[in-house]
C-alpha positions in Angstrom: 22.4 -28.4 63.4 25.3 -28.0 61.0 27.8 -26.3 63.2 27.7 -25.2 66.8 28.8 -21.7 65.8 26.5 -21.5 62.8 22.8 -22.3 63.4 19.9 -22.4 60.9 16.2 -21.8 61.4 13.0 -22.4 59.3 9.8 -20.5 59.8 6.5 -20.3 58.0 4.4 -17.2 58.2 1.2 -16.7 56.1 0.2 -13.2 55.1 -3.0 -11.6 54.0 -2.7 -8.2 52.2 -5.7 -6.3 50.9 -5.2 -5.0 47.4 -7.6 -2.4 46.1 -8.0 -2.3 42.3 -8.7 1.1 40.8 -9.3 2.6 37.4 -6.3 3.4 35.3 -6.3 5.0 31.8 -4.8 3.5 28.7 -4.6 4.3 25.0 -3.5 2.1 22.1 -2.8 3.6 18.7 -2.2 1.6 15.5 -0.1 3.7 13.2 0.0 3.7 9.4 3.2 1.6 9.2 1.6 -1.2 11.3 3.5 -0.3 14.5 1.6 0.2 17.7 2.0 3.0 20.2 0.7 2.4 23.8 0.2 4.9 26.6 -0.8 4.0 30.2 -1.3 6.1 33.3 1.3 4.3 35.4 5.0 5.2 35.5 7.8 2.7 34.9 9.9 2.6 38.0 11.8 -0.6 37.3 8.9 -2.8 38.3 8.4 -4.1 34.8 5.2 -2.1 34.0 6.0 -1.4 30.4 7.2 -5.0 29.8 3.8 -6.4 31.0 1.9 -3.8 29.1 3.8 -4.5 25.9 3.2 -8.2 26.3 -0.5 -7.7 27.0 -0.8 -5.5 23.8 0.8 -8.2 21.6 -1.3 -10.9 23.1 -4.6 -9.0 22.7 -4.0 -7.7 19.2 -2.9 -11.2 18.0 -6.6 -12.1 17.9 -6.8 -10.3 14.6 -4.8 -13.2 13.1 -3.1 -11.4 10.2 -0.1 -12.5 8.3 3.3 -11.1 9.2 2.7 -10.9 13.0 5.6 -13.2 13.9 7.7 -10.3 15.1 4.8 -8.2 16.3 6.2 -7.6 19.7 9.1 -5.6 18.1 6.5 -3.3 16.5 5.0 -2.2 19.8 6.5 0.7 21.8 5.4 2.2 25.1 5.3 6.0 25.3 5.4 7.8 28.6 2.0 9.5 28.9 1.4 13.1 30.0 -1.7 15.1 30.9 -2.1 16.2 27.3 -2.6 12.7 26.0 -4.1 11.0 29.1 -6.3 12.9 31.5 -6.4 11.8 35.2 -3.5 9.4 34.9 -4.0 8.0 38.4 -1.4 6.7 40.9 1.6 4.5 40.6 1.3 2.8 43.9 -0.4 0.0 45.8 1.2 -2.9 43.8 -1.7 -2.8 41.3 -0.5 -0.4 38.6 0.8 -3.1 36.3 -2.4 -5.2 36.5 -4.7 -2.1 36.2 -2.7 -0.8 33.2 -2.7 -4.1 31.5 -6.5 -4.4 31.9 -7.0 -0.9 30.4 -4.8 -1.9 27.4 -6.7 -5.2 27.0 -10.0 -3.3 26.8 -8.6 -0.9 24.2 -7.2 -3.8 22.1 -10.5 -5.7 22.3 -12.2 -2.7 20.8 -9.6 -2.4 18.1 -9.8 -6.1 17.3 -13.6 -5.9 16.9 -13.2 -3.0 14.5 -10.4 -4.5 12.5 -12.0 -7.9 12.3 -15.0 -6.3 10.4 -12.6 -4.5 8.1 -10.6 -7.7 7.5 -13.8 -9.7 6.7 -14.9 -7.0 4.2 -11.6 -6.9 2.5 -11.6 -10.7 2.2 -15.0 -10.5 0.6 -13.9 -7.8 -1.8 -10.8 -9.7 -2.9 -12.9 -11.9 -5.0 -14.2 -8.9 -7.0 -10.9 -7.2 -7.6 -9.1 -7.4 -10.9 -5.4 -7.1 -11.0 -2.6 -7.2 -13.4 1.1 -6.2 -13.7 3.0 -4.8 -16.6 6.7 -4.2 -17.4 7.6 -2.5 -20.6 10.4 -0.7 -22.4 9.9 2.3 -24.7 12.1 4.2 -27.1 11.5 7.9 -27.8 12.8 9.7 -30.8 14.0 13.0 -29.3 13.8 14.8 -32.7 10.3 13.8 -33.8 8.6 12.9 -30.5 7.6 9.4 -31.7 7.3 6.8 -28.9 7.9 3.1 -29.8 7.2 0.3 -27.4 10.0 -2.2 -27.7 8.7 -4.8 -25.3 5.8 -5.3 -22.9 5.3 -8.2 -20.5 1.8 -8.5 -18.9 0.6 -10.9 -16.2 -3.1 -10.7 -15.7 -5.4 -12.4 -13.2 -8.4 -14.0 -14.9 -9.4 -16.1 -12.0 -10.3 -19.4 -13.6 -10.8 -18.3 -17.2 -13.9 -19.5 -19.0 -12.0 -19.3 -22.3 -8.3 -18.4 -22.2 -8.1 -17.7 -25.9 -10.9 -15.1 -25.7 -9.5 -13.6 -22.5 -6.1 -13.3 -24.1 -7.5 -11.4 -27.0 -9.5 -9.1 -24.6 -6.3 -8.3 -22.6 -4.3 -7.5 -25.7 -7.0 -5.5 -27.3 -7.7 -3.5 -24.1 -4.1 -2.7 -23.6 -3.6 -1.4 -27.2 -6.8 0.6 -26.8 -5.3 2.1 -23.6 -2.2 3.1 -25.5 -4.4 5.1 -27.9 -6.1 6.8 -24.9 -2.8 7.8 -23.2 -0.6 8.5 -26.2 -2.6 9.1 -29.4 -6.3 10.0 -29.3 -6.4 13.8 -28.9 -10.0 15.0 -28.4 -10.0 18.5 -29.9 -13.0 20.8 -29.8 -13.7 24.4 -30.9 -15.1 27.3 -28.9 -18.6 26.0 -29.4 -17.7 22.7 -27.8 -18.0 20.8 -31.2 -15.5 18.1 -32.0 -13.0 19.3 -34.6 -11.6 16.0 -36.0 -13.8 14.4 -38.6 -11.8 11.2 -39.2 -8.5 9.4 -38.7 -6.6 12.0 -40.7 -6.6 14.2 -37.7 -7.8 11.8 -35.0 -5.1 9.2 -34.5 -6.2 5.8 -33.4 -3.9 2.8 -32.6 -2.5 1.0 -35.6 -0.2 -2.0 -36.2 2.7 0.3 -35.4 1.3 1.0 -32.0 1.6 -2.6 -30.9 4.7 -3.4 -28.9 7.5 -5.0 -31.0 7.6 -7.9 -28.5 4.2 -8.4 -26.9 4.1 -11.0 -24.1 0.9 -11.7 -22.2 0.4 -14.4 -19.5 -2.9 -15.3 -18.0 -2.7 -16.2 -14.3 -5.1 -18.7 -12.7 -5.7 -17.3 -9.2 -7.9 -20.1 -8.0 -11.5 -20.3 -6.6 -13.6 -17.1 -6.2 -17.0 -18.0 -4.8 -18.7 -14.7 -5.9 -17.7 -15.1 -9.5 -19.3 -17.2 -12.3 -17.3 -20.4 -12.2 -14.5 -18.4 -10.5 -13.8 -16.4 -13.7 -12.8 -12.7 -13.7 -13.4 -9.8 -16.2 -10.9 -9.2 -18.9 -12.5 -6.5 -21.0 -11.8 -3.0 -19.6 -9.4 -3.5 -16.6 -6.3 -4.3 -18.8 -6.7 -0.9 -20.4 -5.5 0.8 -17.3 -2.1 -1.0 -17.6 -1.4 1.3 -20.6 -0.7 4.2 -18.3 2.8 2.7 -17.9 3.5 3.7 -21.5 2.8 7.3 -20.6 4.9 7.0 -17.4 7.9 5.5 -19.3 7.7 8.2 -21.9 7.7 10.8 -19.2 10.8 9.2 -17.7 12.6 9.4 -21.0 11.7 13.1 -21.4 12.9 13.8 -17.9 16.3 12.3 -18.5 16.6 14.1 -21.8 15.9 17.4 -20.2 18.4 16.8 -17.5 21.1 15.9 -20.0 20.3 19.1 -22.0 20.6 21.2 -18.8 24.0 19.6 -18.0 25.2 20.4 -21.5 24.2 24.1 -20.9 25.7 24.1 -17.4 22.3 24.8 -15.8 20.7 23.5 -12.6 19.0 20.1 -13.2 16.3 20.9 -10.7 14.7 23.2 -13.3 13.7 20.1 -15.4 10.2 19.9 -14.0 7.3 19.6 -16.5 3.8 18.2 -16.9 3.1 15.6 -19.6 -0.5 15.9 -20.8 -2.8 13.0 -21.7 -2.7 12.0 -24.5 1.1 12.5 -24.9 1.1 13.0 -28.6 4.2 13.3 -30.8 4.0 17.1 -30.9 3.7 17.3 -27.1 6.6 15.0 -26.5 8.7 16.8 -29.1 8.0 20.1 -27.5 8.9 18.9 -24.0 12.4 17.7 -25.2 13.4 21.4 -25.4 15.9 20.4 -28.2 14.3 22.7 -30.8 
């Protein structure tokens, strides 16, 4: 007794309440940007349903163990479902909606994890057979003649663990120059009978010493161990040829800016500067697209 006018009492009453679990629908969608949209049959009434469902989604999908999942919870959003997206939504009652909805989401996530795990394993196996490289270059285009000059190119190429860096370096440089010929020089002309017209280099232009970039930088990158490759080495013959497409792209960027500038001089709409640059982008084609003559 603390005060004769204020009395306190303590009581202990055990309770037993039967809770009936029931089926509740759920749907988990992984979108193209990596975010996750979740729908459940229950309705958020302030009981924390969506909070629990969001946490269950993050917990279940974390089994994929991918990089960049530190803020994964922020990429999950709960959407109020309707009869178009979820049929037979069920009831929000009986104090079991949160648990039933979380169980439905957990089952959905487990199915997704199983599918994505197989995809992840396949991608990891394929990584050892993928060749990659990167190129940055600068070109100069003569607007009067259409001649394209490569001022500088910087290539970084993945050779795995190169068997012979000197040989691979030559392969990379040679394939790149050959690619320049494909994208910029070697025009394959034929007549109405399908016969090739050019009979030699007088009309069929191949890469020459003038084709080589003025400053030609190539770096071979050692990307470590690759168990499915011979002593972890990677191919260096044909893949670098594809990097030469950047010469074509850079030339196209020059033509685009030249056409816009010409339209500004004439007081015309710059949106009319659309065009298509063929492959190969020979001097005559580039000259024609400048619209200066």
